[in-house]
N, C-alpha and C positions, 0 to 999 in steps of 0.2 A: 577502376581496379579493385579487385576483391581483397578485403582485409582479412588476414588469418590470425588465429590466436597466437601463433608463434612469431608474429612480426615484432619489430621494434616500434614502440608507440611514441611518436612525437605528440605535441599539443594538438596539432591538426588531425593526426590519425586517431587520437583518443576521442576528439569531438565527433569525427566522422563515424566512428564505430559505436559510440554511446548515444548519438543524437536520435537514432530510431527508437531506442529504448526510452529515452527521455520523452520524445514525442508521443510514444505509445502510452506511457503513463499519464502524461498531461492530457492527451485526448480522452483517455478513460475518465479522467476527472471532469473534463469539460462536458462530456455527455451526461455525467451525473449532475452537473450544474444545470444543464438544460432540463433534465428531469425535475429538479427542484423548482425551476422557474415555472414550468407548466402546472405543477401541483400547487404552488403558492398562489399564483395569479388566477388560476381557473377552478381548482378544486376547493380552495379556501384555506384560511389560516389554521383551522383545526386539523384538516387533512395534512397540511405541511408539518405541523407539530407532531402528528402521529407518525409520519414517515421518519422524522428525525429521532423520535423516541425509540422506534423499533429497529432502525438501521444498524445501530451498534451490535445488537444480538445477531442479526443476519450476517454481519461481517465476521463475527466471532466464529460461527459455525463454518464459514468458508475458508478459514485460515489454514485448513489442512492442505489447500492448494499452495499456499506460501511455504509451508513446511517442506513438502516434497519438491517444490520448485526451486527455492533458494538452497535448501539443504542438499537436495539431490544434484543440483547443478555443480556444486563444489566437488562432489565425488566423481561425477561423470567427466568434468573438465580435467580433473587430476588424472583420471584413467587415460584420457587422450594424451595428456602430457607425458605419461609413462609409456605411451606407445601401444596400449592394450585397447584397440578399437572394439573388439568383440565383447569384452566385459563392459565397456562403456555403454554400448547399445542394449545389452542384456539388462543392465541396471536401470537405464532410461525406461525400458518397457515395464520393469517391475514397479518403479515409482509411479508411473502413469496408471497402471491397473489398480494398485492399492489406493491411490488418491481417489479415483473414481468410485471404488467400492465404499470407501468411507463417506464420500459425499452422499451416496444413496441412503446409507444408514442414518446419517445426521439429518437428512431431509425428512425422513419419516418421523423421527423423534421430534424434530422441530414443529412439524405440522400438528402433531398430537398435543404438544405442550405449549403452543404459542399463546393461548389465552392466559394461563396462570403466569407465564413469563411476562406478558404485557402488564398484568396487574402488579407484579413485583416491581416493575419499572415506574409505577405510579399512575398508570393509565386507568381511567374509569369513565363510565358513561359512553358518550359518543366517541371520545378519544380512544377508548378501549376497543370498540367495535372496528374503528378504522385501522388500528394496529393489527388486529387479527386478520382482517380481510387482505390488507396489503402484504403482511408477513407470509400467509399461506400461499399466495400466488408466487411470490419470489422463491419460496422454498421448493416449489415444484421444479424449478430450473437449477437448484443448487448443485447437483452433480456436474453439470456443464460449466457452471461458474467456477467450481473447484479446478476443472481442467483448464479453463481460461487463465486463471492465476498461475497454474503450474507451467503452462506453455509460454507465458510471457517471459519466464526465465530461460526455458530450454530453447526458444528460438535463437537467443543470443549464443548459447553453447553450440547450436547447430550451424553457427556462422551465417544465420539468416535473419538478422535483426530487422531488415527492411520488410521481410515477409510478415514478421510479427506485427510490425506497424500497420501493414495493410489489413491484417485480420482485425486488429483493434479498431481501425477506422470503419471497417465493414460493420463491426458490432455496434459502434457508436452511431453510425448513420441509421442502422436499423432502429435503434432506440429513439433517435430524434424524429425520424419519419413517423414511426408508430405513435409517439407522443403527440405529434401534431394532428395525426388522423383521429386517434382514439379520444384523447382528452378534449379536443375541440368539438368533436361531433357527438359524443355520447351525452346523455342527459346528466344533469348535475350530480345525481346520486350514484352514477357509475364512472365519474371522471377519475376517481382514485383507482378504481379497478383497471381502467384503461392505462393509467400510468404504470401500474404494477405489471400488466401484461406486456407493455412495451419494454420495460426493463428485463423481464424474464426472457422474452424472445431474443433480446440482444445478447444475453448471456449464453443462450443456446447456440447462437451463431459463433460467439467467441470461443466456445469450447469444442463444438462439433467440427468446424472447418479445419483447425489444426490436427484434430484427431484423425480425420480422413487423410490429410496430407502426409502425416508421419506413418500411417499404415500402408500407404502406397509407395512404390518406388519413387524416390525423389533425389534432388541434387544436393541435399544437405549431408552432413556427416552423421546424422541421427536417423534411425528408423525403428518403428515399433515392430516387434516380432515375438518370438518365443522367449520365455524367461523361466526362471525357477526360483522358489523361495530362498531368500537370503536374509535371515534375521539380523545378522551383523550389519549388513548394508542399510537395512531399514532403520535400525537403531542409530547408526551413524548419521543417516540423513536427518532423522528427528533431532539428534543432538545439534547437528550443523544448523538446521532450520529452526532450532528452538528460540533463537534470538528474534527471528521474524515472527514466529508464532507468539512469543511473549510480547513482542512489540504490538502486534495486531490485537491480541487478547487484551492487553493492558490498555491500549489506546481506546478500545471500545468500552471496556469496563469503566475507564475514567470518563468517557463520554456520558455513560449512564449516570455517573456520580455528578458530573457537571449539570446534567438535566435535572436531577433531583434538587441540587442546590439552586438552580435557576427557577424551578417551580416555586421554591421557598421564597426567593428574593424578588422575582418578577413575574411569576405565573407563566401562562402560555406564551406571552410575549418574549420572555427570557429564553424559552426553548426554541422559539422561532428565530430569534436573533442569533443564537448560538448555531443554529442550523445554517444560516447564511454564512457565518464566519467559517464554518467547517467546509462548506462547499467551495468557498473561495480559497481557503488555505490549502485544501487538498490539491489544487492546481499547482501551488508553489512547492508543496512537499513532494508532489508527484515527480517534479523535475529532479529533485535530489534522489528519490527512490529509483527513478529510471537510470540515473547516472550510476548508482551502486549496482543495479542489475546489469548494466552494460559492461562495467569493468570487472565484475565478479569472475566470469569465465577466464578472462585474460590473467587475472591475478592467480586463479586456481591453476591454470596451465603452467605459468612460469614458476609457481611454487613446486608443482610436480616435476618440472624440468630442472629445478634447482638453479634457476637463472636469477640470482640475487640482484645483479645490476639492473635488470629490467624492472624488478619489483621496486627498487629504490626510486627509479625514475617515475614509475606510475604513481607512487605515493606522493612524491614531491610535487609533481604536476597537478595531481588531484587536489591537494590542499590549497594550492594557489588558486585554481579555478573555482573551487567551492567558496572561497572568500569573496571573489568577485561576484559570483552568482548571488550570494546572500545579500550583499550591499545593493545590487541592482533590484532584487526582489523587494527589499524594504522600501526603496524609493517608489517602485511601481505600485506597491500596496497602499502607500500613503496617498499617492496621486489619484488612484482609481477607487479609493475607499467609498466615497459618496455615490458615484455612478453605479458601482456594483451593488451597493445596498439598495439603491432606488430601483434597480432592475428586479429585485425580488420582493421588496416590501414597500415600494413607493406609495401603495394605496393606503398605508396606515402611518400617520405622522409620528406618533409616539414610538412605534416599533422601528421606524426608520432612524429616529434620533438615537434610540438605544443601540441599534446595530452599528451605526457609524462611530459613535463614541467608543464602543467596545473594540471595534476593529483597529482604531488608531493605536490602542495599547497592544492588541494581539499581534499586529504586524512587526513589532519589535523583536519577535522571536525568530524571524526569518534568517538573520545573519548567523545565528547559532545552530539552527536546525540542520543545515546541510552537513556540518561536521559530525554531529551526533549520529545522523542516519548513515553516513559513509563509514564512520568508525565501526559501527556494529556490522555493516555489510562487509567491510574489509576483513574482519576476523572470521566471518562466516566463509568467505572465499578461501581463507587459509586453512579451512577445516578445524578452526578453533571455536567450536560452537559454544563452549563454556564461557569464554571471555565475551563473545558476542552477546550471549544471553544475559550476562551480568549487566552490560551496558544498556541493553534494551529494557530489562526488568527495572533497573533504577530510573532510566529516562522516562519510560511511559507509564510506570505504575507508582513507584515509591516517591519520586520527586513531585510528580503531578498531584498525587493524592494528598501528600502532606501540604502542598501549596494551596490546593483548592479547598481544603478544610480549614487552614489557618488564616490565609490572607483575607478572605471575606470578613473575618472577625475584626479586621483592622480597617479595610477599605470597602466593605460590603460588596456590591456587585462589581466594582472596579477591581477588587481583589480576585474575583473569578477570572477576569480577562488577563490579569497580571500573572496568574498561576502558570500559564504555558510559557511565558517569557523566562521566569525563574527556573522552571524545569529544564528548558532547552539549554540555558546557560550552564547549569550544573552538569548536564549530560555532555556538553562540549568539553568541559574541563576534565571530566572522567575519561572520555575517549582519548584526550591528549595524554593523560597519565598512563593508560594502558599501552598506547603507541610507544611511549618512552620505555616502559618496563619490558616490553616484548621485542624490542628492536634487535637484540642479539640473537634471540632464539630463531627468528624467521629470516634474519638478514635483509630486511627491507630498509634499513638505514645504514649508511656507511660506518663500518667498524673495522678495526685492524683484524686481519685474518686470524692471527693467533689468539685473539680474544673472543672470536665467534664460537659459540657452542655448536 
């Protein structure tokens, strides 16, 4: 049975509707993990460190896809809720074309300036050359990666989350197969190039396939077509998506800071250990991000339709489920800590010990992470980009930067691992405060009718 945005959402229906988005994001993270596995085990520790050093920059330039994906989704879903299907499709087309154009511009600039940027991140010698080679290949596919990130949100708005999952699986399988073929068969000096080509080609698949789908006549409620400039809508989308933009920018800037601190305290081993933790934690965080992406159009639709009772139910059910998810993820992370670390760096005993000891601390952040991610996404879906951006800015930049600069002075390298736990806890508390303060304005929490603004 097809689930529509206008439906009443029970626990079962929420899970059915959001599961494809969660699976989509988790699978995206898993094929990133596979990429890291091949690089670490076959291209070598220095290549693995180079990938982890340059990836934050590559993710920063791709965030334009998140901006127009999450920010645009809120606007398009609200337009559908208001009954204006023509405007919804016109805006969908506008956001897609603008995002792709910006992706082309950023790709060109990135290719030109990749070497000085790598130096700025602390790379030198062989590490620097690996960063440049890997980065330039990935940047060639950037416009399509931007589209892939954008369509991950719009597939849900189009009421086709399952199709979005299939596209993501196709992209991931492309990456895995090409990793196995290229990294295993190319000579040692070209294995990193092979891994980069595999990732770039998977991003082309992830962006081009949905582009063709939405251009053709399809069974979804969205279709690409003619549009016209709408500066107000673009600004609104950027404001709505500013939280996701800030979250991704901040997360990757902080990753750069983590790498700088780890180079100081543990050298290349520290960067490699952090890379393993990032690959694994991306899988857990991806489930929360997927849930937020899956619920956003539903929240936006019922906000546009002024259906406060449904908003109340969605929020209450989400908070309960996120708490359960977080506890389960903590348990899984602690149990699988050693096997996952051994999968990546089992060839180096000291690196393995550093990774496992760090991840035991790092995993404590999972119960708090879901609430912080959902809190930001919830306000984005309500078209309250300012509140969402504040949560994201403090969570991913201010709290983490303060923690990663101060805690190592007390606990040295353990302080670096503890930083994420402290930051996520503070972000959870902040999200709770905003949910309490804004409950009357948006009507997502039961209040007396005469008291609601």
